[in-house]
N, C-alpha and C positions, 0 to 999 in steps of 0.2 A: 503494500499499500505506500504510494509515493505521495507526499504531500505537496501540494501546492503553494503559490506564494499568497493565494487568497487565504488557504487553509491557515498558514503561519499568521497572517494578518488578523484573522478571526480569533486564534487561539490567543495572541498578544493582546487583543481587544479585552477578551473575556478573563485574562489574568491582570488586566489592567497594567501592561508593560508598554513601554514605549521602545520599539527598536529601530534602529536606522534601516533605509531602503536595501543598502549595499550589503547588510547583515542576513537579509532573509534567506538567501540561497544556503549560507552555511546552518541557519536554523533548521530549514527544511531538510537537508541532508542529515543532521544529527537525529533530529525527531524521528524521521523514517527509519534510521538504523535501529533507534531504540523501539519503535513498534514492530520492526522485523525479529529482533531478539525476543520480545514479548510473545509474538507469534509461534516463533521456535519453541519457546519454553512451554507454551500451552499445547503444543503438538506432542508432547512426550506423554507417555502412558504412565500414570502414577497410580492407577488403580489398586496395586498390591502394596504400595508403599504407606506404613503408619504415619500419621501425623506424630512430630516430635517437638518438644519443648526447647532441646538444646541438639546440636548436631553431633556431640560425643555424648555417650552413656554415661554421664557422671551427675553426683547430685553436690548440691551445696553444703560445706562443712557448716554445722551451726555450733555456736557457742552454748553451754549451759545457760537456761534461763533463771537467772538468780539476780537479785537485787544487789547492786554494787555501790551505790549512792545512797547516803541518807537524806532523809526527807527535810529540806531546808525550807519549807514554804514560809513558816512563820517568821524566819529571819528576813528574808526576801520581801515580805509584805511589809516589814517594819521600816524598810529603808524606801519603800515605794512612795510616791508623792501622794496618791490617794488610793485606798481600798474601802472595799464595802462587803461585808458577808463573804471573804475569804476570795473576792474576784477585785481585779485590777480596774479601776475607773480611768477611762482616757477621755479627752475632749471629743466632742461629736464632729466627726468630718463630712458627714453626709446628711443634709436635711430632708 
């Protein structure tokens, strides 16, 4: 599927891009090559291939789920400019 200069102009308009007239043939060639690659990838038979979350069969190492820091909420709220009922009060920015 070869893209014409009109196709490139329409795509540029839809993407709200301003491109120079002399750059249109290069864009047409590059986008045509990309579309050809997509068509080639779509033609591959993947009916027997299971979807994978990762290309290698590995799992993420996880650290133990334990508390490593003490609760300092009261300390931080003492030095805050304004708090109420355990929440920080900030100036209203949206009316």
